[in-house]
N, C-alpha and C positions, 0 to 999 in steps of 0.2 A: 684395481678395484676402487682404491681411494679416489683416483682421478674421475672414475665414472660417477661415484657418489657426489663428488664436488660439482661435476658438470650438471648432474640431475638437479642438485640444489639450486644452481643458478637458473636453470630453465624454469623450475617451480616458482622461484621468486619473481622472475620476469612475468610469468603468467599471472601471478597474483597481483602484481603491480599494474597490469594493463587491462584487467578485467573490470568492465564498467557495468556489468549486470548487477541487478539488485534482487537478492533472493528473499522472498517472503516465506517465513516458516509457517507451515500448517494453514495455507491459504484457503483450504476447503473445510477446515475445522474438524477433520476426521480423527485427530489425535487429541485425547484429553479425557477427563473424568466426567462422564455424562450418564446419569442413572434415570431409568424410567422414560417416559415420553419426552420430558425436558427437565433440565436442572437450572434453577435460578442461581446465578453466580454473582455474588456481591463484589463491590469494589475492593481490589486488593487480593481477592482469591485467585488461585493459579490453576483452575480446572482446565482452561483452554491453552494447550501447549503453544508457546511462542507469543501469546497475546497478553496484554495487560488490560484488565477491566477497570473502568473508572466511572465517575458519576455515582449513581445509586447501585444499579445492577443491570444485568442482561439475562435473557433466557437462552441457555445453551440447548438447542433443539436436537434431541437424540433421534426420534422418529415420529414426532408429533405431526409433522407435515412433510410433504415432498421436498427434498433438497434439490438444489440446482446441480450439484456435483457430489457424488458419493451419497452419504446418508444423513449427514449433519449440516446444520446451519445455525444462524444467530437471529434472535429477535432483540434489537437494541433497547427495547423497553422490557425490563424484568418486572420487579415490584416497584419500579420507578424508572426515571430516565437514565440511560447509561451510555457508555462509550467503549470502544475497543481501540487499542493502539499497539503499534509495534515499531521498534527502531530498526531500520534497515541500513546496510552499508551502501553508500552512494559515492559517486565521483563528482566533485565540484565542476560545473560547466556542462554536465550531461543532463539532457531533458528526458524524463521518464514518463511512461504511460502507466497509469493504474487502471487495471481492468477488473471489473467485479460484476456480480449479478445481484439485482435488487428486487425484492417483492415486499409484501406487507402482510402483517397479521390480519387474517380475515375475521377474527372473532369479535371485533368491536370497533367503535368509533375512536378517532375520526377516520373517514375513508382515505383522505389524503395523508400519506406518511411522508415526512420530511427528514432528510439526513444530510449532514454536512460532512464533506471529505476535505481534509487539510493535510499539508505537509510543511515541515519546518521551512520558513523563509519564503513560502509561496502563498498566493491568494487562495483562500478556501472556496469551495463551490457547494451549493445546495442542490440536492437531487430530490425529486418528487416521484411518488408512486401512488396511484389510486387503486385501492384494494376493494373495488365494488363488484368484482366478477371472478375473483380467484377463490379457490377452495383448498382444503388440506390436501386433497388428492391431486389438484392441479393448481399449483401456486403461480403459474404464468410469470415466471422469472423474466426480468428485462435485463439485457446486457448494457452496462454503463461504462464510461471511461472518464478519467481525470488526468491532467498533465501537470507536472511541476519540474522546474529547473533546480537541480541540487546546488546548494551553496556551500555545503560542508561534507565531510567524509561519512557522516551518519545523518539520517533524516528520520524524524518521528512522523509516521503515517497514522492518521486518526480517522475513525468513523464515529460520528456523534449523532444521536437522535435529536431532532427538533420537534418531536411529536409528544404531546402531553399524554398522561395516562399509562395504561398497561399494554396497549396493543400498538406496537411500533413498526418501524421499517425492518424488513428481513434482509440479511446479508449472507452471501456465499461466494465461493470461487474467486478469491482475491489473487491477483497476479500483478507483478510489476516488471516492466520490460524497458530496457534502455532504448530510446528512439534515435537521438542524434546528439552530437556534441557541439558546443559553441565556445570559442576562445577568442581573446583579443591577442592577435599575433603581434609580438613586440618588434619583429623585423630587426633583430640584433641591436635593439636600442635606437634605431634610426627611424625618424618620422617619415611617412605617416604610418601609424599603426592601423590595422584593419581587422574587422571581425571575420572569422572563418567559421563556417558550418561544416562539420566533419563527422566521420564515423565515430560513434561513442568510444570504441576501443582505442582510438588514436589520441583521445584527450590526455591520458596520463603522460604520454610521451611529450606532447606539446607543453604541458605544465612543467615537466622536467627540464625543458629547454628554455624556460623563463616566460612563456606565455601566461596570460592571466585568464582564469575561468570566466565564462560569460562574455557578452558583447562588450566592445570598447565603449567607454563613456562618450557622450556627445561632445564635440569640440566646443 
């Protein structure tokens, strides 16, 4: 019995050490304290499970308009400009895809809603949505994606409004998926080193053998 437990522990440790997936908590915002049609959540408040609110505030949409997935979503402009962020576990050298749905609050100007998505150590990207034809009943959500290469074992993923006023970009259905890995293969310390593009689940093994995360530096 003790041998079985010991073996199971080893298998679990190996699984944990080689898992390159990044798990987003509450990516569709279905879990949290949301009252009425929407709840304005101020910076620092913890209404939205797994997420940190920054800036001024966001509106946590309970049922005010059609969600992309489930019943709830986010307006990144509450009573001022806001942001949502979450720290996720990542593997250095793995490139991840961030997939999310974007719309815009149709209640007021400006029509063009702008949102910046960023991850620790990566270049941020600005996304635009024109809310001139969507309604509460039909938010016409658009599927968007963003990529980043992880440089550390944890990455701060952020969604920030660039839209002034009270009617901002809407966010729902956030997911992060490991796409591929890239390491600088050290070749047992013998030159030349070379960049390998590999399955993301193989990256931890390569790092354990002395390879470095990411592409090799230019000679």
